C-alpha positions as CSV (number, residue, x, y, z in Angstrom):
1,M,-11.2,9.2,-23.9
2,T,-8.0,9.2,-21.8
3,T,-6.9,5.8,-20.6
4,P,-6.9,5.7,-16.8
5,P,-3.6,5.3,-15.0
6,R,-2.7,1.7,-14.4
7,L,-2.1,0.1,-11.0
8,V,-0.5,-3.1,-10.1
9,V,-1.3,-4.3,-6.5
10,L,0.9,-6.7,-4.6
11,I,-0.7,-8.8,-1.9
12,S,0.1,-11.7,0.5
13,G,-3.3,-12.4,2.1
14,R,-7.0,-11.4,2.1
15,G,-6.5,-8.2,0.1
16,S,-8.8,-5.9,2.1
17,N,-7.0,-2.8,0.9
18,L,-7.2,-4.2,-2.7
19,R,-10.9,-4.4,-2.2
20,A,-10.9,-0.8,-1.0
21,L,-9.0,0.4,-4.0
22,L,-11.3,-1.4,-6.4
23,E,-14.4,0.0,-4.6
24,A,-13.0,3.5,-4.9
25,I,-12.4,3.0,-8.6
26,E,-16.0,1.8,-9.1
27,Q,-17.3,4.8,-7.2
28,Q,-15.1,7.1,-9.2
29,R,-13.2,8.3,-6.2
30,L,-10.0,6.9,-7.7
31,R,-9.4,7.5,-11.3
32,A,-7.4,4.4,-12.2
33,T,-7.6,0.9,-13.4
34,L,-6.3,-2.3,-11.8
35,A,-4.0,-3.8,-14.3
36,A,-2.9,-6.8,-12.3
37,V,-2.8,-8.4,-8.8
38,I,0.3,-10.3,-7.9
39,S,0.9,-12.4,-4.8
40,N,3.8,-14.2,-3.3
41,R,1.4,-16.8,-2.0
42,A,-0.8,-19.0,-4.1
43,D,-3.4,-19.4,-1.3
44,A,-3.9,-15.6,-0.9
45,A,-7.6,-15.0,-0.6
46,G,-7.1,-11.7,-2.4
47,L,-6.2,-13.6,-5.6
48,R,-9.6,-15.3,-5.6
49,F,-11.3,-12.0,-5.2
50,A,-9.3,-10.4,-8.1
51,E,-10.0,-13.4,-10.4
52,A,-13.7,-13.0,-9.6
53,Q,-13.5,-9.4,-10.7
54,G,-11.8,-10.3,-14.0
55,I,-8.5,-8.7,-12.9
56,P,-5.4,-10.5,-14.2
57,T,-3.5,-12.3,-11.4
58,Q,-0.1,-13.9,-11.0
59,V,1.8,-15.8,-8.3
60,V,5.5,-15.0,-7.8
61,S,6.4,-17.3,-5.0
62,H,9.3,-16.4,-2.6
63,V,9.8,-20.0,-1.5
64,G,13.4,-21.1,-2.1
65,L,14.5,-17.6,-3.3
66,S,16.7,-15.0,-1.8
67,R,15.2,-11.6,-1.2
68,T,17.1,-10.3,-4.2
69,A,16.1,-13.2,-6.5
70,H,12.4,-12.8,-5.5
71,S,12.5,-9.1,-6.0
72,E,14.0,-9.6,-9.5
73,A,11.2,-12.1,-10.3
74,L,8.6,-9.6,-9.1
75,R,10.1,-6.8,-11.1
76,D,10.0,-9.0,-14.3
77,A,6.4,-9.8,-13.6
78,V,5.3,-6.2,-13.0
79,L,7.2,-4.5,-15.9
80,P,4.9,-5.8,-18.8
81,F,1.9,-4.1,-17.2
82,E,3.6,-0.7,-17.3
83,P,1.9,0.6,-14.1
84,Q,2.0,4.2,-13.1
85,L,2.0,3.1,-9.4
86,I,2.6,-0.2,-7.6
87,C,0.4,-0.5,-4.5
88,L,1.5,-2.8,-1.7
89,A,-1.7,-4.0,0.1
90,G,-0.7,-6.4,2.9
91,F,2.3,-7.5,0.9
92,M,4.4,-9.2,3.6
93,R,7.8,-9.4,1.9
94,L,10.7,-6.9,2.0
95,L,11.6,-5.6,-1.4
96,A,15.2,-5.5,-2.4
97,P,16.8,-2.7,-4.5
98,A,16.4,-4.9,-7.6
99,F,12.7,-4.0,-7.3
100,T,12.6,-0.6,-5.6
101,Q,15.2,1.0,-7.9
102,A,13.3,-0.3,-11.0
103,F,10.3,1.8,-10.0
104,P,11.7,4.8,-8.2
105,W,9.0,6.6,-6.1
106,R,6.3,4.6,-7.9
107,I,5.8,2.1,-5.1
108,V,3.3,3.0,-2.4
109,N,2.6,1.2,0.9
110,I,0.1,1.6,3.7
111,H,1.1,0.8,7.3
112,P,-1.2,0.6,10.3
113,S,0.5,3.1,12.5
114,L,1.6,6.8,12.5
115,L,5.1,6.3,11.2
116,P,7.8,6.5,12.3
117,A,6.2,5.0,15.3
118,F,5.8,1.2,15.4
119,P,7.2,0.0,12.1
120,G,7.3,-3.6,11.1
121,L,4.9,-6.4,12.1
122,D,2.0,-6.2,14.6
123,A,2.0,-2.4,14.6
124,Q,-1.5,-2.2,16.2
125,Q,-0.4,-4.5,19.0
126,Q,2.8,-2.4,19.4
127,A,0.7,0.8,19.8
128,F,-1.7,-0.8,22.2
129,D,1.1,-2.2,24.3
130,Y,2.9,1.1,24.4
131,G,-0.2,2.9,25.7
132,V,-0.4,5.6,23.1
133,K,-3.6,7.6,23.0
134,V,-3.6,8.1,19.2
135,S,-2.6,5.7,16.5
136,G,-3.6,5.5,12.9
137,C,-2.3,4.7,9.4
138,T,0.4,6.0,7.1
139,V,0.6,5.9,3.3
140,H,4.2,6.3,2.2
141,L,6.4,5.9,-0.8
142,V,8.7,2.8,-0.6
143,D,12.5,3.0,-0.5
144,D,15.0,0.4,0.5
145,E,14.3,0.5,4.2
146,L,11.4,-1.0,6.1
147,D,8.4,1.4,6.5
148,H,10.7,4.3,5.9
149,G,10.0,6.2,2.7
150,P,8.5,9.7,2.3
151,I,5.1,10.2,3.8
152,V,2.2,10.9,1.5
153,M,-0.8,10.9,3.9
154,Q,-1.7,10.0,7.5
155,S,-5.0,9.4,9.3
156,A,-5.2,9.5,13.1
157,V,-7.3,7.0,15.0
158,P,-7.9,7.6,18.8
159,V,-7.1,4.7,21.1
160,L,-10.2,4.3,23.3
161,D,-10.1,3.3,27.0
162,D,-12.1,0.2,26.3
163,D,-10.1,-0.8,23.2
164,T,-8.5,-4.2,22.7
165,P,-5.7,-4.8,20.2
166,E,-8.4,-6.3,17.9
167,T,-10.9,-3.4,18.1
168,L,-8.1,-0.9,17.6
169,A,-6.8,-2.9,14.6
170,A,-10.4,-3.0,13.1
171,R,-10.8,0.8,13.4
172,I,-7.4,1.4,11.9
173,L,-8.3,-0.8,9.0
174,M,-11.4,1.3,8.4
175,A,-9.2,4.3,8.2
176,E,-6.8,2.6,5.8
177,H,-9.7,1.8,3.5
178,K,-10.4,5.5,3.2
179,T,-6.9,6.9,3.3
180,Y,-5.2,4.6,0.8
181,P,-7.4,5.3,-2.2
182,A,-7.4,9.0,-1.4
183,A,-3.6,9.1,-1.3
184,V,-3.3,7.1,-4.6
185,E,-5.7,9.4,-6.3
186,R,-3.6,12.4,-5.3
187,L,-0.3,10.8,-6.4
188,L,-1.8,10.0,-9.8
189,H,-3.5,13.2,-10.5
190,E,-1.8,16.1,-8.7
191,A,1.6,17.5,-9.1
192,W,3.9,16.6,-6.2
193,E,7.5,16.6,-5.2
194,I,9.6,15.1,-2.3
195,V,10.8,17.7,0.1
196,G,12.9,16.2,2.9
197,R,10.7,13.5,4.4
198,R,7.5,14.8,2.9
199,V,5.6,14.3,-0.3
200,M,4.4,17.9,-1.0
201,F,1.4,18.4,-3.3
202,Q,1.3,21.5,-5.5
203,S,-2.3,22.1,-4.6
204,S,-1.5,22.1,-0.9
205,Q,1.4,24.5,-1.3
206,S,-0.7,27.0,-3.3
207,A,-3.7,26.8,-1.0
């Protein structure tokens, strides 16, 4: 039997997208295995969840470290697991080239807006304040810039007239939980290349 591709997930908090990835694996919508969950915060609720599922966990604290030094420590923690992909799931630290260049185009992130609109923190609030009629989420490969790398997949979420920032954020999160596992599945099991700003899948090009 072929060994499933290995994922390492980086988190900073509750790990809701970590849960979505694991649920997709259990439901065989994502053909992969979670090799480890690593957090920069020892109090991250996602660590407790991962431990309860029997997934190896580590804490690589950023406290007292420069961005480069923390990225180097993360790199050294991830390397032994030999992951095919590294999934950022609410990981709230910027990664330095020491990390991104060690895993070129193997780091994936999900962001709660339709990039390039509203990068950075509080994207849902940014979208609400701007008055857009459509927001959503974006899965992208990670490069050395914030919320910038080539786009893998996006899902649109309409902004309703009676929305609040909280209700909009909740519906975007529901979209994230579907979109992220689907994007990771495609990256792992379909042929793809980067063309300009896009991740182009061979199956889409031949369809």
